[in-house]
Every structure is written in C-alpha cells, then in structure tokens.
Backbone bond lengths (Angstrom), bond angles and torsions (degrees), N, CA, C in turn:
res aa  C-N    CA-C-N  psi(-1)  N-CA   C-N-CA  omega(-1)  CA-C   N-CA-C  phi
1 M - - - 1.425 - - 1.553 108.80 -
2 I 1.307 114.97 136.73 1.497 119.27 -179.94 1.504 108.49 -113.09
3 Y 1.324 115.32 129.20 1.500 124.47 176.32 1.508 109.94 -105.84
4 E 1.330 115.83 140.08 1.438 120.78 170.10 1.512 107.38 -113.91
5 I 1.310 117.79 119.83 1.468 119.43 -173.39 1.547 107.99 -121.83
6 Y 1.291 116.89 135.03 1.450 124.67 175.56 1.523 107.93 -122.33
7 H 1.362 115.06 133.16 1.499 118.59 -178.47 1.542 105.89 -137.09
8 E 1.320 115.45 138.42 1.465 120.46 175.57 1.542 107.84 -126.84
9 T 1.283 116.99 128.23 1.472 123.13 170.62 1.510 106.11 -114.31
10 K 1.338 114.90 131.27 1.462 120.64 -177.46 1.556 109.69 -134.92
11 F 1.321 115.67 131.10 1.424 122.03 173.37 1.517 110.43 -114.11
12 D 1.309 118.73 121.25 1.453 124.97 175.10 1.506 108.56 -105.12
13 Y 1.301 117.61 119.50 1.468 123.76 -175.06 1.541 109.69 -95.15
14 A 1.313 116.89 146.82 1.485 122.07 178.03 1.548 109.68 -68.66
15 G 1.272 116.39 -34.44 1.511 120.59 -179.62 1.499 109.64 -126.25
16 L 1.305 114.25 -179.67 1.475 123.10 -177.06 1.535 107.33 -78.72
17 V 1.339 114.78 129.27 1.475 121.87 176.22 1.516 105.35 -102.69
18 T 1.374 117.78 125.19 1.434 121.86 -177.67 1.518 114.72 -97.80
19 F 1.356 116.24 -17.13 1.469 121.51 -178.66 1.537 108.39 -155.45
20 S 1.296 117.22 137.25 1.471 119.54 176.71 1.510 111.06 -148.00
21 Q 1.346 115.26 150.83 1.438 123.85 170.87 1.489 105.60 -121.78
22 D 1.350 117.06 128.23 1.440 118.74 -170.59 1.572 106.79 -138.00
23 M 1.316 112.62 159.54 1.441 121.52 178.70 1.510 110.89 -133.61
24 A 1.318 119.80 128.90 1.451 122.37 177.22 1.553 107.73 -119.89
25 R 1.337 114.60 136.68 1.449 121.40 177.51 1.511 106.60 -125.59
26 L 1.334 116.96 77.42 1.455 122.53 -172.13 1.508 114.59 -121.74
27 K 1.288 118.27 -10.51 1.481 119.51 -175.73 1.514 110.77 -78.60
28 P 1.308 118.94 124.71 1.484 120.67 177.60 1.485 111.72 -66.58
29 K 1.318 115.34 150.58 1.492 119.34 -179.74 1.531 110.61 -75.33
30 N 1.291 114.99 147.74 1.474 122.30 170.89 1.521 104.67 -105.30
31 C 1.322 116.67 111.51 1.509 120.18 -173.40 1.499 108.48 -147.15
32 S 1.297 114.44 -171.60 1.499 119.18 -177.33 1.501 114.35 -67.48
33 T 1.313 116.38 -23.39 1.504 119.26 -179.06 1.553 114.54 -95.97
34 Q 1.326 115.86 -12.26 1.456 119.80 173.85 1.457 112.14 -152.32
35 K 1.354 117.60 150.88 1.447 122.07 -176.69 1.531 107.31 -118.49
36 L 1.288 117.76 123.36 1.494 122.28 178.34 1.542 106.66 -86.24
37 L 1.318 114.34 118.14 1.461 120.26 -178.68 1.525 112.29 -91.50
38 E 1.357 117.85 -35.19 1.439 120.67 -179.25 1.511 109.54 -156.12
39 Y 1.305 116.34 148.84 1.495 120.95 -179.75 1.489 106.37 -153.78
40 S 1.332 115.61 141.77 1.505 120.23 171.34 1.565 106.77 -146.55
41 L 1.272 114.60 152.82 1.457 122.33 178.03 1.554 107.55 -134.10
42 K 1.316 114.18 120.97 1.450 121.56 179.34 1.536 108.65 -112.95
43 I 1.314 117.39 125.29 1.462 123.10 -177.60 1.514 107.91 -117.50
44 E 1.349 114.88 131.75 1.504 120.60 175.12 1.499 108.25 -130.24
45 P 1.306 120.46 130.12 1.453 125.54 -3.23 1.501 113.95 -68.96
46 N 1.326 117.06 166.39 1.461 119.68 -176.15 1.522 110.72 -65.06
47 P 1.316 118.00 131.70 1.471 122.12 -178.79 1.513 111.14 -69.89
48 Y 1.313 115.70 146.85 1.436 122.69 174.11 1.555 109.31 -74.49
49 E 1.321 115.77 -34.96 1.450 120.22 -178.62 1.536 107.67 -144.25
50 T 1.320 118.18 142.53 1.452 124.47 175.06 1.522 109.81 -136.39
51 N 1.331 115.31 152.77 1.471 119.95 176.95 1.538 106.92 -152.63
52 E 1.341 117.51 125.13 1.450 120.99 178.50 1.554 106.62 -106.56
53 F 1.308 116.50 132.69 1.473 121.97 177.96 1.491 111.05 -147.03
54 I 1.332 115.51 158.99 1.469 122.48 177.72 1.531 107.85 -97.36
55 D 1.321 117.08 131.12 1.461 119.74 178.91 1.511 110.87 -85.95
56 Y 1.321 115.83 -176.35 1.456 123.35 -178.25 1.528 113.39 -59.92
57 F 1.302 118.18 -29.10 1.454 122.98 -179.40 1.516 113.77 -90.97
58 G 1.300 117.79 1.18 1.469 122.14 177.37 1.528 113.44 89.28
59 N 1.328 116.79 11.16 1.465 121.37 -178.98 1.541 109.05 -89.24
60 T 1.306 115.26 141.81 1.469 120.26 175.78 1.535 108.63 -81.98
61 N 1.314 116.82 127.45 1.476 126.22 175.64 1.476 111.22 -110.74
62 N 1.314 119.86 134.44 1.432 124.50 177.01 1.535 107.11 -115.58
63 Y 1.300 117.61 105.87 1.439 124.01 179.63 1.557 107.55 -92.48
64 M 1.316 117.51 137.00 1.446 120.41 -179.85 1.558 112.56 -141.83
65 V 1.301 113.66 145.84 1.468 121.40 174.23 1.497 108.09 -115.44
66 I 1.322 116.04 128.59 1.465 120.23 176.76 1.493 109.09 -117.35
67 R 1.300 116.03 121.03 1.458 122.15 -176.28 1.575 110.65 -106.90
68 E 1.254 115.90 -1.11 1.473 120.71 -178.38 1.546 109.23 -91.75
69 A 1.271 117.59 135.96 1.486 122.63 -179.03 1.564 105.79 -64.08
70 H 1.355 114.61 133.89 1.474 118.50 -178.76 1.506 109.62 -154.25
71 K 1.374 115.72 154.73 1.461 122.80 175.49 1.527 109.38 -109.78
72 C 1.369 116.81 -6.12 1.456 119.80 -178.01 1.517 108.03 -143.53
73 L 1.321 117.61 141.16 1.429 124.21 173.66 1.516 109.09 -124.42
74 K 1.345 115.68 125.83 1.465 122.54 -178.36 1.499 109.05 -122.91
C-alpha cells in the first residue's frame, strides 16, 4: 500500500522576527517496515543556512537559520 502524506506547520508571530534558529523533525524513516519513496521539505522564508543530520535515535533532523525578517514561518 502506498500513502501520500502532506503536512504543513505554520508559526504566526505577534511581532517581526529578525533572526531564528529552528529544527524540524518531519522526514519519515526508511526502514525494514516501511520504504520512503519520496520526500521534500519547503521552508518559507528561505533559510540562510540548512543542515540535515541523523540523531542518536535514527531520526532525520533539519536545522535551519533564517536571517530574513519575517512574521510567519512555514
């Protein structure tokens, strides 16, 4: 069985944010019980810097730095 999943996380801030460091843990695992066919991550506003790494538990972490002033992070 193949599932197509779409997820959106959105943060609306009361004031203007000029700099942020964020972490997303949204990528499904590719393992013996499930096969990941496709994955994409779209971040708005565009990050200045990103880094994807696997943590101790085998989860994919996406670290991002946003230097653009914003009132919303998606």
